[in-house]
Each structure stands twice: as C-alpha cells, then as structure tokens.
KOLPAZA-143432 format. One record per residue (C-alpha): residue number from 0; residue in three letters; z, x, y. Coordinates in steps of 0.5 Angstrom, whole numbers. Layout:
% KOLPAZA-143432
seq:type:zz:xx:yy
NUM:ALA:Z:X:Y
...
% end
This chain:
% KOLPAZA-143432
seq:type:zz:xx:yy
0:MET:0:0:0
1:THR:-2:3:7
2:LYS:3:4:12
3:ASN:0:-1:17
4:ARG:-1:-7:11
5:PHE:7:-6:9
6:ILE:10:-6:16
7:LYS:5:-12:18
8:ILE:9:-16:11
9:VAL:16:-13:13
10:ASN:15:-16:21
11:GLU:12:-23:17
12:ILE:18:-22:13
13:LYS:23:-22:19
14:THR:20:-29:22
15:GLY:21:-32:15
16:ILE:14:-33:13
17:VAL:9:-29:9
18:GLU:3:-33:8
19:ASN:-1:-28:3
20:SER:0:-29:-4
21:LYS:-2:-22:-6
22:ASP:2:-19:-1
23:ARG:8:-22:-3
24:LYS:7:-20:-10
25:ASP:5:-13:-8
26:PHE:12:-12:-3
27:LEU:16:-15:-9
28:ASN:13:-10:-14
29:ILE:16:-5:-9
30:VAL:22:-8:-8
31:LYS:23:-8:-16
32:GLU:22:0:-16
33:TYR:27:1:-10
34:ILE:32:-3:-14
35:LEU:31:1:-20
36:ASN:31:7:-17
37:GLU:37:6:-13
38:ASP:41:2:-17
39:LYS:41:-4:-11
40:GLU:42:-11:-12
41:TYR:36:-16:-10
42:PHE:36:-17:-3
43:LEU:30:-22:-1
44:PHE:28:-28:-5
45:PHE:21:-31:-4
46:ASP:20:-39:-4
47:LYS:12:-39:-4
48:LYS:11:-37:2
49:GLU:18:-38:5
50:VAL:23:-31:5
51:THR:30:-31:6
52:TYR:35:-24:6
53:LEU:40:-24:1
54:ASN:42:-18:4
55:GLU:40:-16:11
56:LYS:43:-9:11
57:ILE:40:-7:4
58:PHE:33:-9:6
59:ASN:34:-5:13
60:GLU:35:1:7
61:PHE:29:-1:3
62:VAL:24:-1:9
63:GLU:27:6:12
64:TRP:27:9:5
65:TYR:20:7:3
66:LEU:18:9:11
67:ASN:21:16:10
68:ASN:21:18:3
69:ILE:14:14:-1
70:ILE:9:11:4
71:GLU:8:19:6
72:LYS:6:21:-2
73:VAL:0:17:-2
74:SER:-3:12:5
75:SER:-8:8:0
76:LYS:-11:8:-6
77:LYS:-17:11:-3
78:GLU:-13:17:-1
79:ALA:-10:18:-8
80:ILE:-17:18:-11
81:LYS:-19:23:-6
82:LYS:-13:27:-8
83:ASN:-12:27:-15
84:ARG:-19:25:-17
85:ASN:-15:19:-21
86:SER:-13:13:-18
87:LYS:-7:11:-22
88:LYS:-4:18:-20
89:GLY:1:19:-14
90:SER:1:12:-13
91:LEU:7:8:-15
92:HIS:10:6:-22
93:THR:10:-1:-23
94:THR:16:-4:-27
95:GLU:13:-10:-29
96:ASN:12:-8:-36
97:LEU:19:-6:-37
98:LEU:25:-8:-40
99:ILE:32:-6:-40
100:TYR:37:-8:-45
101:ARG:43:-6:-48
102:ASN:47:-8:-54
103:LYS:55:-9:-53
104:ASN:58:-3:-52
105:GLU:53:2:-51
106:ARG:49:5:-46
107:PRO:42:2:-43
108:VAL:36:3:-46
109:ILE:29:2:-42
110:TYR:23:-1:-46
111:PHE:16:0:-42
112:ASN:10:-4:-46
113:GLU:14:-6:-52
114:TYR:20:-10:-53
115:PRO:28:-8:-57
116:THR:28:-11:-64
117:ILE:34:-16:-63
118:LYS:37:-23:-65
119:ASP:35:-28:-62
120:LYS:41:-31:-58
121:ILE:41:-26:-52
122:VAL:46:-26:-45
123:ILE:41:-24:-39
124:VAL:44:-21:-33
125:GLU:42:-22:-26
126:ASN:45:-16:-22
127:PHE:44:-9:-23
128:GLU:52:-8:-23
129:SER:54:-13:-27
130:PHE:49:-10:-32
131:LEU:52:-4:-32
132:LYS:59:-7:-32
133:ILE:59:-12:-37
134:ASP:66:-15:-39
135:PHE:64:-15:-46
136:SER:70:-19:-47
137:LEU:67:-25:-45
138:PHE:61:-26:-49
139:GLU:60:-27:-57
140:GLU:53:-25:-56
141:GLU:52:-18:-57
142:ASP:45:-17:-53
143:PHE:44:-16:-46
144:ILE:38:-16:-42
145:TYR:38:-14:-34
146:LEU:34:-20:-30
147:GLY:33:-16:-23
148:GLY:33:-24:-19
149:TYR:28:-28:-23
150:GLY:25:-23:-28
151:ASN:18:-20:-28
152:THR:13:-23:-33
153:PHE:15:-18:-38
154:VAL:22:-20:-39
155:ARG:21:-28:-38
156:ASN:15:-28:-43
157:PHE:20:-24:-48
158:LEU:25:-30:-47
159:LYS:21:-36:-49
160:ASP:23:-36:-56
161:LYS:29:-34:-56
162:GLU:37:-37:-55
163:VAL:39:-34:-48
164:LEU:45:-35:-45
165:PHE:44:-34:-36
166:PHE:50:-29:-33
167:VAL:48:-30:-26
168:ASP:51:-32:-19
169:PHE:54:-38:-19
170:ASP:50:-40:-13
171:PHE:44:-45:-11
172:PHE:39:-38:-13
173:GLY:43:-38:-19
174:ILE:42:-45:-21
175:GLU:34:-44:-19
176:ILE:33:-38:-23
177:PHE:36:-42:-29
178:ASN:31:-47:-28
179:SER:25:-42:-27
180:ILE:26:-39:-33
181:SER:23:-42:-40
182:CYS:27:-41:-47
183:LYS:27:-44:-54
184:ASN:35:-46:-51
185:LYS:39:-44:-46
186:LYS:46:-45:-42
187:PHE:49:-43:-36
188:PHE:55:-38:-37
189:ILE:62:-42:-34
190:PRO:68:-37:-35
191:ASN:74:-42:-36
192:ASP:77:-39:-29
193:LEU:71:-41:-26
194:GLU:74:-45:-21
195:ASP:80:-41:-19
196:LYS:75:-36:-18
197:ILE:70:-40:-13
198:LYS:77:-43:-10
199:SER:80:-36:-9
200:PHE:74:-31:-8
201:GLY:68:-34:-6
202:SER:64:-34:0
203:ASN:63:-39:5
204:GLU:58:-35:9
205:LEU:53:-35:3
206:TYR:54:-42:1
207:LYS:52:-43:9
208:LYS:46:-38:8
209:GLN:43:-42:1
210:LEU:45:-49:4
211:PHE:37:-50:5
212:LYS:37:-50:-3
213:LYS:42:-55:-4
214:ASP:38:-61:-5
215:LYS:32:-58:-7
216:LEU:35:-56:-14
217:LYS:34:-60:-21
218:ILE:41:-61:-24
219:ASP:42:-62:-31
220:VAL:48:-62:-36
221:ASN:48:-54:-35
222:THR:49:-54:-29
223:LYS:52:-60:-26
224:LYS:59:-56:-26
225:VAL:57:-51:-22
226:TYR:54:-54:-17
227:ASP:60:-58:-16
228:LEU:64:-53:-16
229:ILE:60:-50:-10
230:ASN:60:-57:-7
231:ARG:67:-58:-7
232:TYR:70:-52:-4
233:SER:63:-50:1
234:LYS:63:-43:-4
235:CYS:59:-38:-7
236:LEU:61:-33:-12
237:GLU:58:-27:-14
238:GLN:57:-25:-21
239:GLU:60:-18:-19
240:ILE:67:-21:-18
241:PHE:68:-21:-27
242:ASN:66:-14:-27
243:VAL:70:-8:-30
244:ASP:73:-3:-26
% end
C-alpha cells in the first residue's frame, strides 16, 4: 500500500466512514499484521462502511508504526517488482491463511496454510492477551484458537463443522462476533460470576461508545443473559478480567 493511499484511508477512518471495500480489506490486513507483531488488542471495527475506534491510542500507535517502519520498505507493488524482480518479495506478509492454536497448558502453535488436527470442541478467544493468559480452570475443553476480533476467513472456515465455545468480550461487539460466525454448534461462554464482574469491573464508558450497536443485534438464548446484564448495569466487560496473572 502506498503512503498516500494509507494516509487517505486513515483520514477517512477519522471521519467514521471508509467508502471503498478494497481499502477496508487491505487496511484490515495491515491491522492484523500489526496486532500479531506487537501483541496488541484489536483497536478498530468496520461495520460495512462505518468505522469505530475501539482504542484510539493504539490506533495512533499503529499509524506511527506503519509510517515509520513498514511503508518505507516498499511504497508500491511496482517499486517491489523493480527492486526485487519479484512482486511478493519485500511486501507485507499476509495473515489471511494463518491460525494460532494452543492445547491446554501448552504453548501456542502457529499454523499457516494448514489446520491442526484437534477434537471438534473448541474454545475461540477474541483477544490475544487473553489467549496467552487463559485461566484453563474455567474450561472443560482442551483446544483453544485465537480469533483476533472477527477472525479471518481461514479460521472461520475451520470452525464451520466444529462445536465452538465463544470466549469473547462481554459487550455488544462480542455478541456481534458470536452472531457473525457459523459453526456446527456454538455457545457463548458465561462464567458463574459474570454478573458480579460486570457490576464491579465493567466500564460505563465502553458501554456508551457501543450504544449505537445495541438495537442492531440479534439476541437469542445464547446471548440474552449477557445482553441483559450489560443493559442492567450500563456496563461492558472486557474478557481480560479473567486472565491469569
């Protein structure tokens, strides 16, 4: 992506609307690269053309990272061909065919262009920090996959014939993520002390930022309890509250 195109998209994001679908797709691929490289949380959300900051501070850090460290390497595909005689060499690595998996109590393993051989029952974890610091005592399942927000196509295809437990943020975006992924069977992870956690540690500020999603969500038996608790206390709860130190 050229510097001018990157800056154009950043400026559109700041207005809240990115019109071009290819711009949105290419920009999100770069965001995924940054998240994996820097162990950052997901900080940006696209709902078709509409874009919302989940964390403006990390977004600004991302823009600085890209401009200072990446964009200078290859400013365009044409320049990459000229420098390397190979349009692939020197360009950003894509994470579209990548899946990160870990077995209970073992270290994460990265799979690229292939899937792990695991049981049908899987826990998917929205945020990377939570994926690294899972409290395994909360789960009966043994297999865990990092989702990274809404998940790439490679991961989503893998989940289609699986029984999946969604360990995501307890907020409107978490519910939307749950609704957006097709599985053989799926459940929303609800810990026994969720109400106490939302009441004591939930964020009203985060709730207010996500209010525009409230009436757009499909609510079913899996998500009703979480949805009702969020609205009862006017608070959202990030999954990191359950991390092991």
